[in-house]
KEKOLGU-107671 format. One record per residue (C-alpha): x, y, z; residue number from 0; residue in three letters. Coordinates in steps of 0.05 Angstrom, whole numbers, padded with zeros to 5 digits. Each point is the difference from the previous one (the first is absolute). Last residue first. Layout:
# KEKOLGU-107671
> X  Y  Z  NUM  ALA $
...
//
This chain:
# KEKOLGU-107671
> 01919  -00036  03047  393  ASP $
> -00064  -00020  -00036  392  ALA $
> 00002  -00068  00035  391  MET $
> 00004  00034  00068  390  SER $
> -00059  00046  -00017  389  ASN $
> -00043  -00060  -00021  388  GLU $
> 00017  -00038  00064  387  LEU $
> -00018  00061  00043  386  VAL $
> -00065  00009  -00040  385  ALA $
> -00019  -00074  00011  384  ILE $
> 00013  00006  00075  383  GLU $
> -00041  00065  00002  382  ILE $
> -00057  -00035  -00037  381  ILE $
> -00001  -00056  00052  380  GLU $
> -00003  00049  00059  379  LYS $
> -00052  00043  -00034  378  MET $
> -00044  -00062  -00011  377  LYS $
> 00000  -00013  00075  376  GLU $
> -00013  00073  00017  375  ALA $
> -00062  00003  -00044  374  SER $
> -00002  00041  -00063  373  ILE $
> -00013  00074  -00002  372  ASN $
> 00016  00007  -00075  371  ASN $
> 00023  00072  00010  370  ASN $
> 00052  -00015  00054  369  ILE $
> 00034  -00060  -00032  368  LEU $
> 00001  00034  -00069  367  GLU $
> 00030  00063  00030  366  VAL $
> 00054  -00041  00034  365  LEU $
> 00019  -00035  -00066  364  GLN $
> 00002  00067  -00036  363  SER $
> 00045  00029  00053  362  GLU $
> 00049  -00058  -00004  361  THR $
> 00005  -00054  00052  360  LEU $
> 00063  00003  00043  359  GLY $
> -00011  -00053  00054  358  LYS $
> -00010  00054  00054  357  GLU $
> -00055  00033  -00042  356  ILE $
> -00035  -00067  -00010  355  ALA $
> 00004  -00016  00074  354  SER $
> -00033  00068  00016  353  LYS $
> -00055  -00015  -00050  352  ILE $
> -00009  -00069  00033  351  GLN $
> -00008  00033  00069  350  VAL $
> -00050  00050  -00029  349  LEU $
> -00041  -00059  -00026  348  GLN $
> -00003  -00030  00070  347  ALA $
> -00019  00068  00029  346  PRO $
> -00061  00006  -00046  345  VAL $
> 00004  00042  -00062  344  LEU $
> -00052  00052  -00020  343  TYR $
> 00043  00048  -00039  342  GLY $
> 00017  00074  00012  341  SER $
> 00058  -00015  00046  340  ALA $
> 00030  -00052  -00047  339  VAL $
> -00004  00048  -00060  338  LEU $
> 00032  00056  00041  337  LYS $
> 00056  -00047  00021  336  VAL $
> 00011  -00022  -00072  335  ILE $
> 00002  00073  -00022  334  ASP $
> 00055  00013  00052  333  ALA $
> 00037  -00061  -00028  332  ARG $
> -00004  00030  -00069  331  SER $
> 00029  00065  00024  330  LYS $
> 00056  -00037  00035  329  LYS $
> 00013  -00041  -00063  328  LYS $
> 00005  00063  -00040  327  PHE $
> 00053  00026  00048  326  SER $
> 00036  -00067  -00003  325  LEU $
> -00001  -00001  -00075  324  ARG $
> 00026  00071  -00001  323  ALA $
> 00055  -00018  00049  322  PHE $
> 00021  -00060  -00043  321  LEU $
> 00000  00044  -00062  320  SER $
> 00042  00052  00036  319  ALA $
> 00049  -00054  00022  318  VAL $
> 00005  -00026  -00071  317  GLY $
> 00009  00070  -00028  316  SER $
> 00055  00015  00050  315  ASN $
> 00043  -00056  -00028  314  SER $
> 00021  00047  -00055  313  SER $
> 00002  -00027  -00070  312  LYS $
> 00067  00016  -00029  311  ARG $
> 00000  00038  -00065  310  VAL $
> 00055  -00014  -00052  309  SER $
> 00027  00050  -00048  308  ARG $
> 00051  -00028  -00050  307  GLU $
> 00059  00046  -00016  306  ILE $
> 00025  00043  -00057  305  PRO $
> 00068  00032  00013  304  LEU $
> 00012  00073  -00013  303  ARG $
> 00074  00022  -00009  302  GLN $
> 00049  00056  00017  301  VAL $
> -00044  00044  00041  300  VAL $
> 00044  00055  00033  299  ASN $
> 00007  -00001  00075  298  GLY $
> 00074  00018  00003  297  THR $
> 00020  -00071  00019  296  GLY $
> -00038  -00029  -00058  295  ASP $
> -00074  -00013  -00007  294  VAL $
> -00040  -00061  -00023  293  VAL $
> -00076  00014  -00011  292  PRO $
> -00046  -00060  00012  291  ILE $
> -00053  -00011  -00054  290  GLN $
> -00074  -00025  00001  289  TYR $
> -00036  -00007  -00066  288  TYR $
> -00077  00003  -00009  287  VAL $
> -00034  -00025  -00063  286  PRO $
> -00068  00032  -00012  285  ILE $
> -00064  -00044  00000  284  GLY $
> -00027  00030  00065  283  ASN $
> 00066  -00014  00034  282  ALA $
> 00048  -00051  -00032  281  VAL $
> 00065  -00021  00032  280  ALA $
> 00062  -00020  -00037  279  GLN $
> 00051  -00055  00002  278  MET $
> 00027  -00013  -00071  277  ASN $
> 00063  00039  00014  276  GLN $
> 00027  -00052  00048  275  PRO $
> 00038  00034  00054  274  VAL $
> 00074  00008  -00001  273  ALA $
> 00049  00025  00050  272  VAL $
> -00037  00000  00065  271  THR $
> 00049  00009  00056  270  ASP $
> -00021  00070  00020  269  VAL $
> -00075  -00010  -00003  268  MET $
> 00004  -00068  00030  267  LYS $
> 00041  00027  00058  266  LYS $
> -00052  00053  00012  265  ASP $
> -00055  -00053  -00002  264  ALA $
> 00038  -00045  00048  263  GLN $
> 00009  00058  00048  262  PRO $
> -00076  00015  -00001  261  VAL $
> -00024  -00073  00007  260  SER $
> 00021  -00008  00073  259  GLN $
> -00040  00061  00024  258  SER $
> -00059  -00023  -00041  257  GLU $
> 00003  -00069  00031  256  GLN $
> 00002  00030  00071  255  LEU $
> -00059  00046  -00016  254  GLU $
> -00039  -00058  -00026  253  ALA $
> 00015  -00042  00062  252  LYS $
> -00023  00057  00045  251  SER $
> -00063  00008  -00040  250  GLU $
> -00014  -00074  00003  249  ALA $
> 00009  -00001  00076  248  GLU $
> -00046  00060  00007  247  LYS $
> -00052  -00033  -00043  246  LYS $
> 00005  -00065  00038  245  ASN $
> -00009  00037  00065  244  GLU $
> -00061  00036  -00027  243  THR $
> -00029  -00066  -00026  242  ALA $
> 00011  -00032  00068  241  VAL $
> -00035  00060  00034  240  SER $
> -00057  -00003  -00050  239  ILE $
> -00009  -00075  00012  238  ILE $
> 00000  00009  00075  237  LYS $
> -00050  00057  -00005  236  ASP $
> -00044  -00044  -00044  235  GLU $
> 00003  -00056  00050  234  LEU $
> -00019  00047  00057  233  SER $
> -00057  00028  -00042  232  GLU $
> -00025  -00069  -00015  231  ILE $
> 00001  -00020  00073  230  ARG $
> -00036  00064  00021  229  ASP $
> -00052  -00013  -00053  228  GLY $
> -00008  -00072  00023  227  MET $
> -00009  00022  00071  226  ARG $
> -00051  00053  -00021  225  LYS $
> -00038  -00050  -00042  224  ILE $
> -00001  -00049  00059  223  GLU $
> -00024  00054  00048  222  LYS $
> -00054  00022  -00049  221  ASP $
> -00022  -00072  -00010  220  LYS $
> -00004  -00010  00075  219  LYS $
> -00039  00064  00008  218  GLU $
> -00047  -00020  -00056  217  ILE $
> -00011  -00068  00031  216  ASP $
> -00015  00031  00067  215  ASP $
> -00049  00049  -00032  214  ARG $
> -00033  -00058  -00036  213  LEU $
> -00010  -00036  00066  212  ARG $
> -00027  00063  00033  211  ALA $
> -00047  00013  -00059  210  ILE $
> -00025  -00072  00003  209  THR $
> -00011  00006  00075  208  SER $
> -00038  00065  -00010  207  SER $
> -00042  -00030  -00056  206  ALA $
> -00018  -00059  00043  205  LYS $
> -00019  00046  00057  204  ASN $
> -00041  00044  -00047  203  LEU $
> -00037  -00061  -00026  202  GLU $
> -00014  -00022  00071  201  ASN $
> -00025  00070  00016  200  GLN $
> -00045  -00001  -00061  199  GLN $
> -00031  -00066  00023  198  SER $
> -00008  00027  00071  197  ASN $
> -00033  00063  -00027  196  ILE $
> -00048  -00041  -00043  195  LEU $
> -00018  -00044  00059  194  ALA $
> -00011  00062  00043  193  ASP $
> -00043  00031  -00055  192  LYS $
> -00043  -00062  -00005  191  ASP $
> -00008  -00002  00076  190  GLN $
> -00018  00074  00001  189  ASN $
> -00052  -00011  -00055  188  GLU $
> -00030  -00058  00040  187  LYS $
> -00003  00042  00063  186  VAL $
> -00031  00057  -00039  185  LEU $
> -00054  -00046  -00028  184  ARG $
> -00014  -00028  00068  183  GLU $
> -00005  00070  00029  182  ARG $
> -00046  00023  -00056  181  VAL $
> -00045  -00060  00011  180  GLU $
> -00001  00014  00074  179  GLU $
> -00014  00073  -00012  178  ASP $
> -00058  -00018  -00046  177  ASP $
> -00030  -00044  00055  176  LYS $
> 00011  00055  00051  175  SER $
> -00034  00049  -00047  174  THR $
> -00059  -00046  -00009  173  GLU $
> -00007  -00008  00075  172  ILE $
> 00008  00075  00010  171  GLU $
> -00051  00013  -00055  170  SER $
> -00049  -00048  00032  169  LEU $
> 00009  00036  00067  168  LYS $
> -00010  00067  -00033  167  LYS $
> -00062  -00025  -00036  166  ASN $
> -00028  -00025  00066  165  LEU $
> 00015  00066  00034  164  ALA $
> -00033  00037  -00058  163  ASP $
> -00060  -00046  00003  162  TYR $
> -00006  00012  00074  161  ARG $
> 00005  00075  -00011  160  GLU $
> -00051  -00005  -00056  159  ASN $
> -00047  -00038  00047  158  GLN $
> 00008  00056  00051  157  HIS $
> -00012  00052  -00054  156  ASN $
> -00063  -00037  -00021  155  ILE $
> -00023  -00003  00072  154  LYS $
> 00013  00075  00007  153  GLU $
> -00037  00013  -00066  152  VAL $
> -00059  -00040  00026  151  VAL $
> 00000  00040  00065  150  GLU $
> 00007  00065  -00038  149  ASP $
> -00058  -00020  -00045  148  MET $
> -00043  -00015  00061  147  GLN $
> 00018  00067  00030  146  ALA $
> -00015  00035  -00067  145  VAL $
> -00068  -00035  -00002  144  LEU $
> -00014  00022  00071  143  SER $
> 00020  00071  -00018  142  LYS $
> -00045  -00001  -00061  141  VAL $
> -00058  -00023  00042  140  TYR $
> 00014  00055  00050  139  GLU $
> 00005  00051  -00057  138  LEU $
> -00065  -00025  -00029  137  ASP $
> -00033  00014  00066  136  GLN $
> 00034  00068  00004  135  PRO $
> -00019  00016  -00073  134  VAL $
> -00074  -00012  00009  133  GLN $
> -00010  00067  00034  132  GLU $
> 00038  00035  -00056  131  LYS $
> -00044  -00035  -00051  130  ALA $
> -00061  00024  00036  129  LYS $
> 00027  00072  -00001  128  ASN $
> 00015  -00006  -00075  127  LEU $
> -00069  -00025  -00014  126  LYS $
> -00029  00059  00038  125  ASP $
> 00044  00048  -00040  124  LEU $
> -00025  -00029  -00065  123  VAL $
> -00071  00007  00022  122  VAL $
> 00012  00071  00024  121  ASP $
> 00033  00018  -00067  120  PHE $
> -00062  -00023  -00035  119  MET $
> -00043  00043  00045  118  ARG $
> 00045  00061  -00009  117  ARG $
> -00002  -00008  -00076  116  MET $
> -00075  -00003  00004  115  ASN $
> 00000  00067  00037  114  VAL $
> 00051  00031  -00048  113  ALA $
> -00042  -00018  -00059  112  THR $
> 00020  -00055  -00049  111  ASP $
> 00051  -00001  -00056  110  ASP $
> 00010  -00076  00004  109  LYS $
> 00073  00011  -00018  108  GLN $
> 00010  00036  00066  107  VAL $
> -00022  -00061  00039  106  VAL $
> 00049  -00047  -00035  105  GLU $
> 00056  00051  00005  104  ARG $
> -00012  00007  00075  103  ILE $
> 00000  -00076  00009  102  ALA $
> 00066  -00004  -00038  101  ASP $
> 00030  00056  00042  100  ILE $
> -00012  -00039  00063  99  PRO $
> -00047  00029  00054  98  VAL $
> 00042  00019  00059  97  GLY $
> -00037  00057  00035  96  LYS $
> 00043  00051  -00037  95  GLU $
> -00023  -00029  -00066  94  TYR $
> -00071  00005  00027  93  TYR $
> 00008  00076  00009  92  ASP $
> 00034  00011  -00067  91  LEU $
> -00055  -00038  -00038  90  ALA $
> -00053  00041  00036  89  THR $
> 00037  00066  -00016  88  GLN $
> 00004  -00018  -00074  87  MET $
> -00073  -00017  00000  86  LYS $
> -00017  00067  00034  85  PRO $
> 00045  00039  -00049  84  ALA $
> -00034  -00028  -00062  83  ALA $
> 00039  -00052  -00038  82  MET $
> 00052  00019  -00052  81  ARG $
> 00022  -00074  -00004  80  SER $
> 00070  00021  -00022  79  ASP $
> 00019  00039  00062  78  LYS $
> -00032  -00047  00050  77  LEU $
> 00033  -00062  -00030  76  LEU $
> 00067  00035  -00009  75  THR $
> 00000  00021  00073  74  LEU $
> -00019  -00070  00021  73  LEU $
> 00058  -00032  -00040  72  GLU $
> 00050  00052  00023  71  GLU $
> -00013  -00019  00071  70  SER $
> -00026  00051  00049  69  VAL $
> 00047  00052  00029  68  GLY $
> -00049  00034  00046  67  LYS $
> 00013  00070  -00028  66  HIS $
> -00002  -00024  -00071  65  LEU $
> -00067  -00035  00012  64  CYS $
> -00025  00063  00034  63  LYS $
> 00019  00041  -00061  62  SER $
> -00039  -00050  -00044  61  LEU $
> -00061  00011  00045  60  VAL $
> 00009  00076  -00003  59  LYS $
> 00007  00000  -00076  58  MET $
> -00065  -00040  -00005  57  GLN $
> -00034  00052  00042  56  GLU $
> 00029  00058  -00041  55  ILE $
> -00025  -00028  -00065  54  ASP $
> 00047  -00039  -00045  53  TYR $
> 00014  00026  -00070  52  SER $
> 00071  -00028  00002  51  LYS $
> 00038  00066  00007  50  ASN $
> 00020  -00017  00072  49  LEU $
> -00015  -00070  00026  48  TYR $
> 00063  -00038  -00014  47  LEU $
> 00039  00065  -00011  46  GLY $
> 00003  00009  00075  45  ILE $
> 00042  -00063  00003  44  GLU $
> 00045  00022  -00057  43  ASP $
> 00009  00070  00028  42  ASP $
> 00022  -00029  00067  41  THR $
> -00039  -00006  00065  40  LEU $
> 00031  00031  00061  39  GLY $
> -00058  00020  00044  38  TYR $
> 00011  00073  -00020  37  GLU $
> -00005  -00020  -00073  36  TYR $
> -00064  -00039  00017  35  ASP $
> -00031  00060  00036  34  SER $
> 00017  00045  -00058  33  LYS $
> -00032  -00049  -00048  32  VAL $
> -00063  -00003  00043  31  LEU $
> -00004  00076  00006  30  ALA $
> 00009  00009  -00075  29  ILE $
> -00054  -00052  -00013  28  VAL $
> -00046  00036  00049  27  GLU $
> 00016  00067  -00034  26  SER $
> -00019  -00026  -00068  25  ASP $
> 00055  00006  -00051  24  MET $
> 00006  00064  -00042  23  HIS $
> 00062  -00023  -00037  22  LYS $
> 00037  00060  00029  21  ASN $
> -00022  -00023  00068  20  ARG $
> 00031  -00069  -00013  19  LEU $
> 00066  00033  -00019  18  ILE $
> -00004  00042  00063  17  GLN $
> -00007  -00064  00040  16  ILE $
> 00065  -00026  -00029  15  LYS $
> 00036  00066  00016  14  ARG $
> -00029  00000  00070  13  GLU $
> 00024  -00070  00013  12  ILE $
> 00070  00020  -00022  11  ALA $
> -00003  00062  00044  10  MET $
> -00024  -00040  00059  9  GLU $
> 00058  -00048  -00007  8  SER $
> -00011  -00070  -00024  7  LEU $
> 00013  -00058  00047  6  PRO $
> 00057  -00049  -00018  5  GLU $
> -00026  -00070  -00002  4  ARG $
> 00041  -00056  00031  3  LYS $
> 00008  -00058  -00047  2  GLU $
> -00048  -00058  00005  1  GLU $
> 00033  -00065  00022  0  MET $
//
C-alpha cells in the first residue's frame, strides 16, 4: 500500500520554483512543474521528465502518466522511447482503453506515425473485444466441464468411501483374527504359569513340612539337652556337697588329732634324755640341728638337748586335693555339656551319652563318643567296653 504523501507548503513550492527560475527555465516548464508539485508529485517523479531534454509536450504527456498512475512498465517504455508527443499520447490513450502493454511495445517498436499507430491499436482492440464476446461461450463450456469433473470426482469419492469401508471391515476381520491368536497365546501362557506356580507351591509345602519336622526335632533335642544339663548339674552339686562335708569332717578330725598330740609332744620334750647325735636335717646342703633348752626353777637354761624334727602331713591336703579334682571335674562336665549342645546328635545318641555319664566314663572317653558321632547302637557297646576297662584299671 502506497504511503500517504505529505503535501508541500506554498513556501516550499515557491523555493523550488525559484531555483528553476534561477536556471532560466521556460515559463511553461515552470508552470507544469508548479502544477505537479501542487498536485502532490515528488521530486523523483518530476525528475523523470525534468532536465531530460524533453520538449514541453513530451513533458506534459509524462506528467499525465504520473497523474493517472500508469504502470511502471508503460512509463519506462514511453520515457525511454523518446517518441514524439502525439505518439506518446496515442499509446497512453489505447493503454487506458485496455490494450496490453506487450501490444503497445510491439507497435512502438515499429516507429510508425501516430495515425498508423492508432490503426494498429484499433485492430488489437477489435480482437480483444471479439475475445471478450467469445469468453461467455467458453465460460459456459468450462462450467459444463467443471460440472462433469465434479460428478466424476463425486463418484470417485463415493468409490473411495466404499473402498475405505471395505478396508475397515477387512482390518476388523484381520484384527479379530489376530486378537484370537493373541488370546490363545495368552491362555496358553497363563496355563503354563499356573502349572509352574502349582509346582512351586508344592515345593514350598514340602519345604514347610520339612522345616516343621526339623523344628520339632530341634525342640526335642533342646529339651533333652536341657534335661541332661540339669541332671549333670544336680549330680555335680551333690558331689560338691559330699566333698564339702568330707572336707569339714577331715578338718575336724585333724584338729582333734592336733589337740591330742600337743600334750604328748610336751611330755616327750621333758622326758627325752638322749637323742641320737647322728640325726640331723639338711636344708639347701647345710646341716640343720634342732635343740630343746632345759631351764631350772629360776628360768635359767641349764642344758640344750638335740631332738629329731618330724613333720606330720596334714589330712587337709587330701581334702583340698579332692575338692580341686571335683572343681576341675565340674568345669570339664560343663565343657562336655557345651560340646553335646553344639553337636548334631540324635535323641538316641544323647540317651547313650547320658548313660555313659551315669556309668562314670572319663572326660576323654565322653569326648571321643561325642566327636566320632557314631550310631546309638555302637555307642551302647562302646560304653559297656569302657565301663569294663575302667573297672579293670581300678
